[in-house]
N, C-alpha and C positions, 0 to 999 in steps of 0.2 A: 505868427512867431513874435512879432513886436509886442503883442498883448501879453504873451507868456513871459517875455523878458521883463516887461514893466512890473508884472505881478510878482515875479521872482525877486526883483530888486526891492519892491515895496515890502515883501516878506522878510528879506534879509535886514532891511532897515528897521522893521518892527522888532525883530529878534535882537538886534544889537541895542536898540533903545531899551528893551525890557531887561537885558543883561546888565546894562549900566544903572538901571533904576533900582535894582534890588540891592539891599545892604548886606554886607558880609555878616555872618553869624559870629557873635561874640563868644569865643571859646576860653576866655580867661577865667580861672577859678575864682570863686568869691574870696574876699579877704579873710584871713584866718581870725578866729575869735581871740580877742585880746584878753589876757588873764590879768586879774587884779592882784594886788600885793598879797592878800590873804591866801588866795588860791595858789599862788606861786610858792609861798612859804610852806603851806600844808602839803603840797604835792611833791616837794623835793626833799624828802627825808633821807 
């Protein structure tokens, strides 16, 4: 039983370590395309 407890504890430790090691996914949208003066003047008629 002691071996099982140690194995379970080691497994939980490895899972927690792996969860902390992964980086969160970046879900921010890319920056919008900046319009130059000519495009702004032509597009806003």
